[in-house]
C-alpha positions in Angstrom: 44.4 55.4 -30.7 47.6 54.3 -32.3 48.8 50.7 -32.2 51.6 50.1 -29.8 55.1 49.8 -31.3 56.4 46.3 -30.7 59.2 46.3 -33.3 61.6 48.3 -31.0 64.9 46.8 -29.9 64.4 45.9 -26.3 67.8 47.4 -25.5 66.4 50.8 -26.7 63.6 50.8 -24.1 64.1 52.4 -20.7 62.7 51.8 -17.3 62.2 55.2 -15.6 61.3 56.2 -12.1 59.8 59.6 -11.3 59.0 61.3 -8.0 55.9 62.9 -9.5 52.8 61.9 -11.6 53.0 62.0 -15.4 50.2 63.4 -17.5 48.0 60.9 -19.3 48.2 62.8 -22.5 51.8 61.7 -22.9 50.6 58.1 -23.4 48.3 55.9 -25.4 46.4 54.1 -22.7 44.9 50.7 -23.7 43.7 49.7 -20.2 43.6 51.3 -16.7 42.9 50.5 -13.1 42.6 52.6 -10.0 43.2 51.3 -6.5 42.5 53.0 -3.2 43.5 51.8 0.2 43.7 53.4 3.6 47.3 54.5 3.1 47.7 55.0 -0.6 46.2 55.2 -4.1 47.6 53.7 -7.3 46.9 54.3 -11.0 47.9 51.6 -13.4 48.0 52.1 -17.2 48.8 49.6 -19.9 50.5 51.8 -22.5 51.0 49.3 -25.3 53.7 46.7 -24.5 54.7 48.9 -21.6 53.2 50.4 -18.5 52.9 53.4 -16.2 52.2 52.9 -12.5 51.8 55.9 -10.2 51.4 55.5 -6.5 50.3 58.3 -4.2 50.7 58.4 -0.4 50.1 61.7 1.5 51.9 64.3 -0.5 54.3 61.8 -2.3 54.0 60.4 -5.7 56.2 57.7 -7.2 55.8 56.7 -10.9 57.5 53.8 -12.7 57.2 53.3 -16.5 58.7 51.6 -19.5 59.3 54.0 -22.3 60.7 54.2 -25.9 63.6 56.5 -26.6 61.4 58.7 -28.8 58.9 59.2 -25.9 58.9 62.8 -24.8 59.0 62.9 -21.1 59.8 65.6 -18.6 63.1 65.8 -16.8 61.6 67.3 -13.7 61.2 64.6 -11.0 63.2 61.9 -12.8 65.0 59.8 -10.1 66.5 57.0 -12.3 66.5 55.7 -15.8 67.9 52.3 -16.9 68.2 50.5 -20.2 66.9 47.0 -20.5 70.1 45.0 -20.8 70.0 41.8 -18.8 68.8 41.7 -15.3 68.8 44.7 -12.9 67.9 45.4 -9.3 67.3 48.9 -7.8 66.3 50.2 -4.3 65.6 53.7 -3.1 64.1 55.3 -0.1 62.0 58.4 -0.5 61.6 60.8 2.3 58.7 60.6 4.7 58.1 56.9 4.8 58.0 55.4 1.2 60.6 53.0 -0.1 60.8 51.3 -3.5 62.5 48.2 -4.8 62.4 46.8 -8.3 64.1 44.2 -10.4 63.6 43.4 -14.0 64.8 40.9 -16.6 64.7 40.4 -20.3 63.9 36.9 -21.2 64.6 35.7 -24.7 62.6 32.4 -25.4 61.7 29.8 -27.9 58.5 30.4 -29.8 56.9 27.4 -27.9 57.8 28.9 -24.5 56.5 32.3 -25.6 53.2 30.7 -26.6 53.0 28.8 -23.3 53.8 31.9 -21.3 51.1 33.8 -23.2 48.5 31.1 -22.5 49.5 30.7 -18.8 49.5 34.5 -18.1 46.2 35.0 -19.9 44.6 32.2 -17.9 46.0 33.6 -14.6 44.7 37.1 -15.5 41.1 35.8 -15.5 41.2 36.1 -11.7 43.5 39.1 -11.2 45.4 41.9 -12.8 44.9 43.3 -16.3 45.8 41.6 -19.5 45.8 43.3 -22.9 46.3 41.5 -26.2 47.4 43.1 -29.5 46.2 40.6 -32.1 46.6 43.0 -35.0 50.4 43.0 -34.4 51.0 39.2 -34.5 54.3 38.2 -35.9 55.0 34.6 -37.0 51.9 33.4 -35.1 53.1 35.1 -31.9 50.9 37.8 -30.4 52.2 40.8 -28.4 50.6 41.3 -25.0 50.9 43.1 -21.7 49.9 41.6 -18.3 50.1 43.6 -15.1 49.4 41.8 -11.8 49.2 43.8 -8.7 48.5 43.2 -5.0 47.5 46.0 -2.7 48.4 45.2 0.9 47.9 47.4 3.9 51.5 48.7 4.0 52.9 47.8 0.6 52.0 47.3 -3.0 53.4 44.6 -5.2 53.4 45.0 -9.0 54.5 42.3 -11.5 54.5 43.2 -15.2 55.0 41.1 -18.4 55.4 42.8 -21.8 55.8 40.5 -24.8 57.6 41.4 -28.0 57.0 38.6 -30.6 59.4 39.9 -33.3 62.2 39.3 -30.8 60.5 36.4 -29.1 61.2 38.2 -25.8 59.3 39.1 -22.6 60.3 41.9 -20.3 59.4 41.1 -16.7 59.4 43.6 -13.9 58.7 43.2 -10.2 58.3 46.2 -7.9 57.6 46.6 -4.2 56.5 49.9 -2.8 56.6 49.9 1.0 54.8 52.5 3.2 56.3 52.5 6.7 
């Protein structure tokens, strides 16, 4: 498995939303989780300092991901694609009872705040979510990492992601809510 690329300009990355699943062979998957509830299933992949989350309910599938500009992805099923520039909010309602809301922000920080965030998130991850470190890619004593926290409720799923890029001393944060009504 290749090491993730962490030396990309954050503004080159995209947040994409698909109304379909994406094939795992398109990604280097460093960790994964599978959730199943009465109303839906979810597949969560840490794909380097990025993620892919697919949620299935009845015959619907919604997939969100962070991808590099060089990532080859299908055009079929693409709902939206945004660049990471500042803060962004987005809402959409899919037919047959699934709605989606997300917001994300790019947080440039001091090295001390970056380290503190890393320590706090890794400690929090001991009890929930999935945390992946990439120590071989440390830059200036700062380590890249990804943390995905998720909460599967009866009628909704909450996803919080943190992807850390040490060469830019920056963390991308996303929050998504998928509602099944």
